Backbone as CSV, one residue per row, in Angstrom:
resi,resn,N_x,N_y,N_z,CA_x,CA_y,CA_z,C_x,C_y,C_z
1,MET,-15.307,38.403,-72.406,-15.194,37.777,-71.078,-14.190,38.530,-70.217
2,GLY,-12.997,38.885,-70.838,-11.993,39.613,-70.088,-12.474,40.992,-69.696
3,MET,-13.251,41.624,-70.594,-13.788,42.954,-70.298,-14.717,42.910,-69.091
4,ARG,-15.605,41.885,-68.995,-16.544,41.779,-67.867,-15.785,41.585,-66.554
5,ARG,-14.707,40.740,-66.628,-13.949,40.487,-65.410,-13.252,41.764,-64.945
6,SER,-12.745,42.530,-65.903,-12.078,43.786,-65.556,-13.058,44.763,-64.927
7,LEU,-14.288,44.828,-65.465,-15.302,45.704,-64.885,-15.672,45.267,-63.481
8,GLY,-15.739,43.929,-63.260,-16.054,43.428,-61.933,-14.999,43.814,-60.928
9,PHE,-13.724,43.669,-61.293,-12.632,44.051,-60.398,-12.664,45.553,-60.123
10,ALA,-12.942,46.316,-61.171,-12.990,47.770,-61.002,-14.103,48.186,-60.040
11,LEU,-15.284,47.525,-60.155,-16.410,47.846,-59.270,-16.075,47.484,-57.830
12,ALA,-15.432,46.322,-57.633,-15.056,45.908,-56.278,-14.055,46.877,-55.679
13,ALA,-13.080,47.311,-56.509,-12.082,48.262,-56.020,-12.728,49.588,-55.653
14,LEU,-13.719,50.013,-56.466,-14.411,51.271,-56.180,-15.184,51.195,-54.869
15,LEU,-15.853,50.062,-54.614,-16.610,49.894,-53.378,-15.692,49.919,-52.165
16,LEU,-14.523,49.257,-52.292,-13.580,49.249,-51.186,-13.015,50.638,-50.950
17,ALA,-12.755,51.349,-52.030,-12.178,52.687,-51.898,-13.143,53.663,-51.255
18,THR,-14.413,53.542,-51.567,-15.420,54.464,-51.015,-15.969,54.005,-49.686
19,GLY,-15.593,52.820,-49.238,-16.075,52.320,-47.948,-17.474,51.790,-47.998
20,CYS,-18.052,51.572,-49.159,-19.423,51.082,-49.292,-19.399,49.566,-49.390
21,PRO,-20.076,48.861,-48.511,-20.108,47.408,-48.598,-20.964,46.973,-49.770
22,PRO,-20.722,45.795,-50.296,-21.578,45.286,-51.373,-22.985,45.078,-50.847
23,PRO,-23.996,45.080,-51.709,-25.384,44.915,-51.271,-25.555,43.637,-50.460
24,ALA,-26.261,43.776,-49.305,-26.481,42.607,-48.448,-27.519,41.694,-49.076
25,LYS,-27.300,40.416,-48.906,-28.263,39.449,-49.405,-29.516,39.466,-48.531
26,ALA,-30.666,39.331,-49.163,-31.913,39.264,-48.408,-31.898,38.014,-47.526
27,PRO,-32.359,38.143,-46.260,-32.365,36.968,-45.393,-33.225,35.848,-45.979
28,GLU,-32.740,34.650,-45.829,-33.460,33.499,-46.377,-34.758,33.268,-45.608
29,GLN,-35.847,33.135,-46.335,-37.143,32.918,-45.710,-37.238,31.488,-45.167
30,PRO,-37.727,31.340,-43.943,-37.856,29.977,-43.406,-38.875,29.172,-44.206
31,LYS,-38.613,27.891,-44.305,-39.517,27.007,-45.044,-40.512,26.370,-44.077
32,LEU,-41.776,26.453,-44.428,-42.836,25.843,-43.613,-43.259,24.539,-44.279
33,ASP,-42.303,23.650,-44.417,-42.577,22.413,-45.150,-42.746,21.196,-44.246
34,THR,-42.780,21.417,-42.926,-43.034,20.316,-41.995,-44.063,20.769,-40.973
35,ASP,-44.685,19.808,-40.303,-45.672,20.146,-39.266,-45.012,20.887,-38.114
36,ASP,-43.773,20.494,-37.757,-43.074,21.176,-36.671,-42.797,22.636,-37.030
37,ALA,-42.365,22.864,-38.272,-42.082,24.237,-38.703,-43.350,25.092,-38.651
38,LYS,-44.454,24.525,-39.075,-45.727,25.259,-39.048,-46.153,25.557,-37.617
39,ALA,-45.929,24.609,-36.713,-46.292,24.810,-35.308,-45.439,25.910,-34.686
40,ILE,-44.145,25.922,-35.002,-43.252,26.962,-34.464,-43.642,28.327,-35.008
41,TYR,-43.978,28.393,-36.287,-44.416,29.650,-36.889,-45.704,30.139,-36.214
42,ALA,-46.622,29.212,-35.964,-47.873,29.568,-35.282,-47.595,30.080,-33.877
43,LEU,-46.585,29.513,-33.210,-46.203,29.996,-31.880,-45.763,31.454,-31.950
44,GLY,-45.012,31.795,-33.003,-44.618,33.186,-33.192,-45.817,34.107,-33.383
45,LEU,-46.830,33.637,-34.130,-48.037,34.446,-34.328,-48.784,34.663,-33.020
46,LEU,-48.811,33.649,-32.168,-49.477,33.779,-30.875,-48.764,34.803,-29.992
47,ILE,-47.436,34.777,-30.001,-46.678,35.767,-29.236,-46.940,37.166,-29.793
48,ALA,-47.040,37.275,-31.120,-47.327,38.565,-31.745,-48.668,39.119,-31.276
49,GLU,-49.662,38.250,-31.140,-50.969,38.697,-30.642,-50.856,39.230,-29.232
50,ARG,-50.005,38.598,-28.420,-49.861,38.992,-27.020,-49.187,40.351,-26.861
51,ILE,-48.278,40.679,-27.783,-47.546,41.939,-27.642,-48.087,43.027,-28.565
52,ASP,-49.153,42.736,-29.292,-49.710,43.703,-30.237,-50.097,45.004,-29.550
53,GLN,-50.579,44.913,-28.304,-51.042,46.107,-27.594,-49.919,47.104,-27.327
54,PHE,-48.642,46.657,-27.401,-47.524,47.550,-27.134,-47.116,48.357,-28.358
55,GLN,-47.671,48.006,-29.543,-47.432,48.793,-30.754,-45.940,49.044,-30.982
56,LEU,-45.150,47.975,-31.024,-43.702,48.102,-31.184,-43.348,48.569,-32.591
57,SER,-42.355,49.473,-32.662,-41.824,49.879,-33.962,-40.877,48.794,-34.460
58,GLU,-40.415,48.954,-35.693,-39.516,47.943,-36.257,-38.220,47.849,-35.460
59,SER,-37.676,49.015,-35.041,-36.440,48.987,-34.258,-36.675,48.383,-32.871
60,GLU,-37.832,48.676,-32.278,-38.156,48.085,-30.978,-38.373,46.585,-31.095
61,LEU,-38.964,46.164,-32.204,-39.165,44.738,-32.424,-37.823,44.011,-32.512
62,ALA,-36.822,44.649,-33.103,-35.493,44.036,-33.185,-34.908,43.825,-31.795
63,VAL,-35.139,44.790,-30.881,-34.668,44.639,-29.498,-35.415,43.503,-28.805
64,PHE,-36.716,43.436,-29.038,-37.515,42.346,-28.462,-37.009,40.990,-28.957
65,GLU,-36.747,40.896,-30.257,-36.280,39.636,-30.827,-34.934,39.216,-30.220
66,GLU,-34.081,40.210,-29.911,-32.796,39.892,-29.295,-33.002,39.318,-27.896
67,GLY,-33.904,39.943,-27.127,-34.203,39.413,-25.804,-34.815,38.024,-25.867
68,LEU,-35.717,37.817,-26.836,-36.338,36.506,-27.008,-35.288,35.463,-27.372
69,SER,-34.386,35.830,-28.283,-33.345,34.899,-28.704,-32.406,34.551,-27.557
70,ASP,-31.984,35.562,-26.784,-31.101,35.299,-25.645,-31.774,34.410,-24.618
71,GLY,-33.061,34.648,-24.379,-33.779,33.838,-23.399,-33.957,32.403,-23.853
72,VAL,-34.349,32.203,-25.101,-34.582,30.852,-25.610,-33.278,30.060,-25.681
73,MET,-32.196,30.712,-26.111,-30.921,30.027,-26.287,-30.087,29.983,-25.004
74,LYS,-30.646,30.502,-23.910,-29.978,30.469,-22.604,-28.642,31.212,-22.629
75,ARG,-28.595,32.319,-23.374,-27.386,33.120,-23.382,-27.405,34.109,-22.220
76,GLU,-26.288,34.751,-22.021,-26.183,35.717,-20.915,-27.180,36.855,-21.119
77,LYS,-27.927,37.178,-20.061,-28.936,38.234,-20.140,-28.251,39.596,-20.067
78,LYS,-28.647,40.505,-20.943,-28.085,41.851,-20.954,-28.717,42.731,-19.891
79,VAL,-29.936,42.425,-19.484,-30.597,43.072,-18.345,-31.329,41.990,-17.566
80,ASP,-31.611,42.271,-16.314,-32.318,41.313,-15.469,-33.770,41.768,-15.309
81,PRO,-34.740,41.034,-15.867,-36.152,41.449,-15.754,-36.611,41.613,-14.304
82,LYS,-36.010,40.878,-13.386,-36.435,40.950,-11.984,-36.159,42.320,-11.374
83,THR,-35.196,43.043,-11.939,-34.854,44.364,-11.405,-35.587,45.492,-12.129
84,LEU,-36.393,45.145,-13.132,-37.048,46.155,-13.956,-38.567,46.114,-13.834
85,GLY,-39.043,45.616,-12.701,-40.494,45.474,-12.535,-41.250,46.780,-12.722
86,GLN,-40.820,47.846,-12.032,-41.523,49.128,-12.115,-41.418,49.731,-13.510
87,GLN,-40.225,49.639,-14.115,-40.055,50.193,-15.464,-40.929,49.453,-16.470
88,MET,-41.035,48.135,-16.338,-41.848,47.366,-17.276,-43.329,47.677,-17.100
89,GLN,-43.759,47.868,-15.844,-45.161,48.232,-15.602,-45.475,49.609,-16.176
90,ALA,-44.543,50.569,-15.979,-44.751,51.916,-16.505,-44.783,51.907,-18.033
91,PHE,-43.897,51.121,-18.633,-43.864,51.009,-20.095,-45.174,50.432,-20.615
92,ALA,-45.626,49.344,-19.977,-46.854,48.688,-20.428,-48.050,49.625,-20.284
93,LYS,-48.124,50.354,-19.171,-49.252,51.258,-18.946,-49.256,52.400,-19.953
94,ALA,-48.066,52.971,-20.211,-47.987,54.083,-21.160,-48.371,53.635,-22.565
95,ARG,-47.886,52.480,-22.981,-48.217,51.985,-24.318,-49.701,51.636,-24.421
96,GLN,-50.242,51.058,-23.339,-51.662,50.692,-23.344,-52.535,51.938,-23.468
97,MET,-52.184,52.997,-22.724,-52.962,54.239,-22.780,-52.871,54.889,-24.155
98,ALA,-51.661,54.889,-24.730,-51.498,55.486,-26.062,-52.283,54.708,-27.105
99,ALA,-52.218,53.370,-27.016,-52.959,52.538,-27.968,-54.462,52.737,-27.808
100,ALA,-54.917,52.872,-26.543,-56.348,53.058,-26.291,-56.839,54.377,-26.870
101,GLU,-56.055,55.451,-26.730,-56.475,56.751,-27.253,-56.582,56.721,-28.773
102,THR,-55.605,56.084,-29.411,-55.652,55.974,-30.876,-56.859,55.159,-31.325
103,GLU,-57.077,54.031,-30.647,-58.192,53.155,-31.012,-59.531,53.835,-30.763
104,LYS,-59.643,54.591,-29.673,-60.916,55.253,-29.358,-61.285,56.304,-30.409
105,LYS,-60.282,57.029,-30.907,-60.570,58.023,-31.943,-61.100,57.353,-33.207
106,GLU,-60.435,56.269,-33.608,-60.875,55.567,-34.812,-62.208,54.857,-34.582
107,SER,-62.413,54.368,-33.361,-63.671,53.695,-33.045,-64.837,54.668,-32.990
108,ALA,-64.569,55.914,-32.544,-65.633,56.923,-32.501,-66.161,57.201,-33.907
109,ALA,-65.247,57.287,-34.867,-65.671,57.485,-36.260,-66.454,56.276,-36.757
110,TYR,-66.045,55.094,-36.319,-66.745,53.871,-36.726,-68.166,53.839,-36.151
111,VAL,-68.320,54.227,-34.881,-69.655,54.250,-34.263,-70.560,55.232,-35.008
112,ASP,-70.028,56.395,-35.379,-70.810,57.368,-36.154,-71.218,56.782,-37.505
113,GLN,-70.319,56.018,-38.100,-70.628,55.367,-39.376,-71.774,54.376,-39.214
114,MET,-71.766,53.603,-38.132,-72.847,52.653,-37.874,-74.166,53.382,-37.601
115,ALA,-74.072,54.521,-36.925,-75.281,55.291,-36.616,-75.907,55.887,-37.870
116,ALA,-75.100,56.073,-38.919,-75.610,56.667,-40.162,-76.291,55.648,-41.062
117,GLU,-76.239,54.371,-40.715,-76.897,53.358,-41.536,-78.418,53.533,-41.481
118,PRO,-79.107,53.266,-42.576,-80.573,53.391,-42.575,-81.192,52.490,-41.504
119,GLY,-82.097,53.051,-40.715,-82.800,52.287,-39.683,-82.072,52.206,-38.366
120,ALA,-80.854,52.741,-38.275,-80.096,52.687,-37.026,-80.434,53.878,-36.141
121,THR,-80.418,53.656,-34.837,-80.634,54.734,-33.874,-79.526,54.701,-32.834
122,LYS,-79.093,55.883,-32.410,-78.045,55.997,-31.401,-78.665,56.374,-30.070
123,ALA,-78.462,55.537,-29.068,-79.040,55.763,-27.747,-78.244,56.824,-26.999
124,PRO,-78.861,57.475,-26.000,-78.123,58.460,-25.193,-76.881,57.864,-24.531
125,GLU,-76.912,56.571,-24.271,-75.760,55.920,-23.642,-74.590,55.756,-24.612
126,GLY,-74.839,55.948,-25.911,-73.759,55.915,-26.881,-73.770,54.729,-27.824
127,TYR,-74.513,53.681,-27.520,-74.538,52.523,-28.416,-75.505,52.765,-29.573
128,VAL,-75.315,51.988,-30.643,-76.144,52.100,-31.852,-76.910,50.799,-32.030
129,LEU,-78.211,50.909,-32.224,-79.072,49.737,-32.355,-79.830,49.802,-33.676
130,LYS,-79.815,48.674,-34.389,-80.528,48.586,-35.655,-81.281,47.264,-35.704
131,THR,-82.573,47.313,-35.999,-83.395,46.109,-36.051,-83.198,45.412,-37.400
132,ILE,-82.840,44.137,-37.334,-82.735,43.311,-38.539,-84.044,42.554,-38.747
133,THR,-84.551,41.943,-37.656,-85.832,41.244,-37.665,-86.605,41.643,-36.429
134,ASP,-87.855,42.045,-36.593,-88.670,42.451,-35.446,-89.014,41.254,-34.582
135,GLY,-88.931,41.442,-33.286,-89.413,40.429,-32.352,-90.839,40.727,-31.946
136,THR,-91.495,39.743,-31.365,-92.894,39.928,-30.953,-93.091,39.609,-29.477
137,GLY,-92.068,39.107,-28.837,-92.212,38.697,-27.452,-91.931,39.834,-26.486
138,PRO,-91.750,39.500,-25.215,-91.508,40.510,-24.184,-90.066,41.009,-24.208
139,ASN,-89.820,42.048,-23.410,-88.465,42.570,-23.224,-87.890,42.025,-21.917
140,PRO,-86.602,41.740,-21.870,-86.012,41.252,-20.621,-85.723,42.399,-19.655
141,SER,-85.569,42.039,-18.403,-85.145,42.991,-17.375,-83.724,42.620,-16.952
142,PRO,-83.020,43.522,-16.264,-81.638,43.216,-15.861,-81.513,41.983,-14.987
143,ASN,-82.590,41.612,-14.298,-82.522,40.455,-13.404,-82.792,39.130,-14.115
144,ASP,-83.227,39.199,-15.374,-83.558,37.977,-16.102,-82.306,37.292,-16.652
145,VAL,-82.448,36.016,-16.939,-81.439,35.260,-17.675,-81.898,35.225,-19.128
146,VAL,-81.015,35.610,-20.044,-81.376,35.636,-21.459,-80.636,34.530,-22.205
147,LYS,-81.288,34.001,-23.228,-80.680,33.024,-24.126,-80.574,33.682,-25.483
148,VAL,-79.343,33.782,-26.014,-79.117,34.527,-27.251,-78.173,33.767,-28.177
149,ASN,-78.269,34.100,-29.445,-77.241,33.772,-30.417,-76.595,35.088,-30.817
150,TYR,-75.271,35.126,-30.884,-74.612,36.385,-31.208,-73.367,36.127,-32.050
151,HIS,-72.958,37.188,-32.758,-71.782,37.133,-33.620,-71.066,38.462,-33.444
152,GLY,-69.894,38.453,-32.782,-69.203,39.689,-32.446,-68.012,39.955,-33.346
153,THR,-67.926,41.194,-33.862,-66.820,41.566,-34.749,-66.205,42.888,-34.313
154,LEU,-64.919,43.076,-34.666,-64.242,44.348,-34.497,-64.606,45.260,-35.658
155,ARG,-64.155,46.504,-35.608,-64.534,47.463,-36.654,-63.949,47.101,-38.021
156,ASP,-62.900,46.244,-38.036,-62.356,45.820,-39.329,-62.989,44.525,-39.827
157,GLY,-64.009,44.040,-39.100,-64.715,42.836,-39.520,-64.182,41.549,-38.922
158,THR,-63.085,41.614,-38.156,-62.521,40.419,-37.532,-63.481,39.863,-36.486
159,VAL,-63.750,38.569,-36.545,-64.630,37.929,-35.560,-63.822,37.641,-34.295
160,PHE,-64.300,38.141,-33.139,-63.592,37.874,-31.888,-64.356,36.899,-30.992
161,ASP,-65.646,36.728,-31.239,-66.429,35.775,-30.451,-67.754,35.553,-31.172
162,SER,-68.223,34.296,-31.160,-69.453,34.003,-31.902,-70.064,32.702,-31.412
163,SER,-71.241,32.805,-30.797,-71.973,31.586,-30.448,-72.514,30.928,-31.715
164,VAL,-72.709,31.730,-32.769,-73.186,31.183,-34.044,-72.152,30.210,-34.604
165,GLN,-70.887,30.610,-34.590,-69.828,29.733,-35.090,-69.643,28.508,-34.207
166,ARG,-69.865,28.669,-32.908,-69.751,27.511,-32.007,-70.931,26.573,-32.147
167,GLY,-72.035,27.085,-32.709,-73.224,26.265,-32.889,-73.982,26.018,-31.604
168,GLU,-73.838,26.938,-30.635,-74.510,26.745,-29.349,-74.885,28.104,-28.761
169,PRO,-76.174,28.401,-28.572,-76.570,29.681,-27.972,-75.990,29.835,-26.566
170,ALA,-75.901,31.085,-26.130,-75.350,31.392,-24.809,-76.463,31.836,-23.876
171,GLU,-76.299,31.527,-22.603,-77.227,31.969,-21.558,-76.438,32.664,-20.467
172,PHE,-76.989,33.796,-19.971,-76.311,34.517,-18.895,-77.288,35.505,-18.258
173,PRO,-77.067,35.859,-16.990,-77.873,36.908,-16.360,-77.584,38.243,-17.049
174,LEU,-78.612,38.955,-17.463,-78.432,40.167,-18.249,-77.670,41.238,-17.476
175,GLY,-77.795,41.235,-16.166,-77.108,42.250,-15.360,-75.642,41.959,-15.124
176,HIS,-75.114,40.838,-15.664,-73.728,40.447,-15.398,-72.843,40.515,-16.641
177,VAL,-73.242,41.318,-17.638,-72.453,41.443,-18.862,-72.035,42.903,-19.035
178,ILE,-71.398,43.232,-20.159,-70.947,44.607,-20.364,-72.160,45.550,-20.360
179,PRO,-71.991,46.787,-19.873,-73.129,47.716,-19.758,-73.885,47.912,-21.064
180,CYS,-73.187,47.896,-22.187,-73.856,48.064,-23.483,-74.925,47.004,-23.679
181,TRP,-74.590,45.755,-23.373,-75.559,44.662,-23.511,-76.684,44.786,-22.494
182,THR,-76.336,45.078,-21.258,-77.356,45.156,-20.204,-78.440,46.146,-20.576
183,ASP,-78.044,47.298,-21.117,-79.030,48.321,-21.456,-79.729,48.013,-22.777
184,ALA,-78.966,47.685,-23.804,-79.546,47.526,-25.140,-80.499,46.341,-25.226
185,LEU,-80.160,45.216,-24.588,-81.025,44.039,-24.698,-82.380,44.253,-24.040
186,GLN,-82.472,45.215,-23.126,-83.778,45.507,-22.523,-84.726,46.151,-23.533
187,LYS,-84.193,46.654,-24.636,-85.027,47.258,-25.689,-85.373,46.244,-26.784
188,MET,-84.858,45.019,-26.672,-85.102,43.990,-27.673,-86.248,43.089,-27.247
189,LYS,-86.866,42.449,-28.220,-87.979,41.540,-27.951,-87.599,40.125,-28.366
190,VAL,-88.168,39.154,-27.679,-87.902,37.754,-27.992,-88.290,37.465,-29.446
191,GLY,-87.417,36.750,-30.136,-87.647,36.441,-31.545,-87.053,37.448,-32.490
192,GLY,-86.541,38.562,-31.959,-85.963,39.596,-32.804,-84.464,39.424,-32.984
193,LYS,-83.963,39.971,-34.086,-82.532,39.959,-34.364,-82.096,41.399,-34.596
194,TYR,-80.974,41.786,-33.994,-80.567,43.179,-33.968,-79.072,43.315,-34.235
195,LYS,-78.697,44.491,-34.718,-77.287,44.837,-34.880,-76.958,45.883,-33.826
196,LEU,-75.999,45.562,-32.985,-75.665,46.404,-31.835,-74.191,46.790,-31.917
197,THR,-73.923,48.097,-31.912,-72.547,48.587,-31.905,-72.279,49.296,-30.586
198,CYS,-71.229,48.868,-29.897,-70.917,49.359,-28.553,-69.614,50.144,-28.556
199,PRO,-69.624,51.414,-28.117,-68.355,52.117,-27.922,-67.595,51.514,-26.746
200,SER,-66.313,51.781,-26.683,-65.470,51.097,-25.693,-65.837,51.422,-24.251
201,ASP,-66.314,52.661,-23.993,-66.551,53.043,-22.593,-67.711,52.279,-21.959
202,ILE,-68.559,51.622,-22.773,-69.595,50.761,-22.199,-69.410,49.313,-22.687
203,ALA,-68.168,49.029,-23.109,-67.804,47.650,-23.489,-66.637,47.212,-22.608
204,TYR,-65.431,47.115,-23.167,-64.280,46.649,-22.388,-63.306,47.758,-22.028
205,GLY,-63.647,49.012,-22.358,-62.896,50.159,-21.878,-61.457,50.222,-22.357
206,ASP,-60.643,50.952,-21.578,-59.247,51.162,-21.934,-58.388,49.932,-21.700
207,ARG,-58.896,48.954,-20.987,-58.132,47.728,-20.766,-58.308,46.747,-21.920
208,GLY,-59.463,46.806,-22.580,-59.736,45.848,-23.635,-59.846,44.444,-23.070
209,SER,-59.716,43.472,-23.931,-59.674,42.060,-23.527,-58.667,41.362,-24.434
210,PRO,-57.358,41.680,-24.220,-56.316,41.131,-25.100,-56.307,39.609,-25.071
211,PRO,-55.897,38.958,-26.148,-55.424,39.603,-27.379,-56.523,39.907,-28.383
212,ALA,-57.747,39.427,-28.131,-58.792,39.550,-29.149,-59.295,40.985,-29.300
213,ILE,-59.460,41.692,-28.167,-60.069,43.022,-28.192,-59.063,44.044,-27.693
214,ARG,-58.700,44.983,-28.546,-57.726,46.006,-28.184,-58.316,46.994,-27.170
215,PRO,-57.459,47.638,-26.363,-57.938,48.721,-25.503,-58.608,49.815,-26.325
216,GLY,-59.767,50.274,-25.859,-60.474,51.359,-26.535,-61.290,50.954,-27.741
217,ALA,-61.455,49.653,-27.974,-62.096,49.186,-29.208,-63.614,49.236,-29.132
218,ALA,-64.240,49.692,-30.225,-65.687,49.570,-30.392,-65.992,48.184,-30.962
219,LEU,-67.146,47.650,-30.593,-67.523,46.294,-30.986,-68.898,46.291,-31.631
220,THR,-69.092,45.396,-32.588,-70.409,45.227,-33.211,-70.867,43.786,-33.032
221,PHE,-72.125,43.644,-32.655,-72.719,42.322,-32.460,-73.993,42.210,-33.299
222,GLU,-74.195,41.051,-33.893,-75.528,40.683,-34.359,-76.095,39.761,-33.291
223,VAL,-77.199,40.181,-32.685,-77.759,39.474,-31.534,-79.178,39.022,-31.855
224,GLU,-79.459,37.753,-31.600,-80.813,37.222,-31.723,-81.276,36.798,-30.338
225,LEU,-82.337,37.440,-29.845,-82.858,37.129,-28.517,-83.824,35.954,-28.630
226,LEU,-83.406,34.811,-28.106,-84.168,33.576,-28.270,-85.166,33.325,-27.149
227,GLU,-84.795,33.668,-25.936,-85.634,33.287,-24.799,-85.269,34.129,-23.580
228,ILE,-86.257,34.360,-22.738,-86.040,35.031,-21.453,-86.425,34.068,-20.345
229,LYS,-85.552,33.897,-19.388,-85.836,33.025,-18.258,-85.804,33.845,-16.977
230,PRO,-86.686,33.526,-16.045,-86.649,34.260,-14.775,-85.341,33.964,-14.045
231,PRO,-84.925,34.888,-13.178,-83.680,34.648,-12.445,-83.786,33.402,-11.582
232,GLU,-82.695,32.693,-11.492,-82.691,31.483,-10.674,-82.753,31.851,-9.196
233,ALA,-83.639,31.159,-8.496,-83.754,31.402,-7.060,-82.509,30.867,-6.373
234,PRO,-81.992,31.609,-5.396,-80.814,31.102,-4.677,-81.146,29.807,-3.950
235,ALA,-80.203,28.916,-3.919,-80.415,27.640,-3.228,-80.633,27.883,-1.749
236,PRO,-81.621,27.168,-1.143,-81.872,27.373,0.287,-80.657,26.968,1.114
237,THR,-80.444,27.741,2.159,-79.326,27.440,3.051,-79.688,26.239,3.911
238,PRO,-78.891,25.191,3.879,-79.232,24.014,4.687,-79.181,24.327,6.178
239,ALA,-80.091,23.679,6.902,-80.113,23.884,8.349,-78.841,23.308,8.953
240,PRO,-78.312,23.978,9.961,-77.092,23.466,10.588,-77.337,22.109,11.239
241,VAL,-76.403,21.222,11.064,-76.504,19.887,11.662,-75.929,19.950,13.067
242,PRO,-76.708,19.530,14.062,-76.168,19.570,15.427,-74.965,18.649,15.558
243,ALA,-74.015,19.109,16.314,-72.811,18.309,16.519,-73.148,17.048,17.293
244,ALA,-72.553,15.948,16.869,-72.800,14.684,17.579,-72.172,14.734,18.960
245,LYS,-72.922,14.197,19.923,-72.419,14.184,21.291,-71.420,13.041,21.466
246,SER,-70.372,13.333,22.160,-69.399,12.301,22.443,-69.965,11.343,23.465
247,PRO,-69.734,10.046,23.253,-70.258,9.082,24.229,-69.660,9.304,25.611
248,ALA,-70.537,9.197,26.607,-70.075,9.419,27.989,-69.100,8.344,28.398
249,LYS,-68.041,8.748,29.058,-67.046,7.791,29.542,-67.511,7.159,30.850
250,LYS,-67.277,5.873,30.924,-67.635,5.160,32.169,-66.613,5.490,33.256
251,LYS,-67.131,5.689,34.440,-66.230,5.947,35.547,-65.531,4.671,35.971
252,ALA,-64.264,4.813,36.200,-63.512,3.628,36.654,-63.919,3.289,38.069
253,LYS,-64.084,1.982,38.285,-64.480,1.537,39.624,-63.260,1.485,40.543
């Protein structure tokens, strides 16, 4: 027992002499044992989704956390956001462009991978179309309203939108959606189901649709064309109502 204590003192003296601090304790992990704790943790995840496009490094994240902590706790601000409008816009634009370029390179390889699948064809416009089930009906035109069921995923398989999961087909004018859909759905037939992969330049481009869709992201949809409806006729313009005449005033006698 005395020997162990002597070794402990010797180790402490050595650490002090060399200027090396003792090993830091790992930070205590928060407990998610209440509904409030889970809700607060979920709030953090939502904020993470919002800032994901900025691709913060670990050191940058520490600076962000300090600003978040100062703001939430109402401590003195180290900088004033109101005076940094131009710098913040330039930072956001530069990070968005860098993230888009990285995503586009990886998405280009993904589109080529989809094009290599048996039965897939790559259109001159850049999208990849693969028939899952043949349709027998007509093809829609850009002016038609289409009724579809669809399931949209990112290249890593993450679902970002799905009428299938909502349990309700979608209807929209074909000419009012992303260019990839407008062109590709004209090659589909009613009753058919297709796999459609869209590169970013004919989907959501360098802006993306945060937080679900990153800038420069390629997208894959399974689309079932259920029905084609003719475009809705514009409502007739009502005839102008003549202004009511004011009653004539009686002349005073």
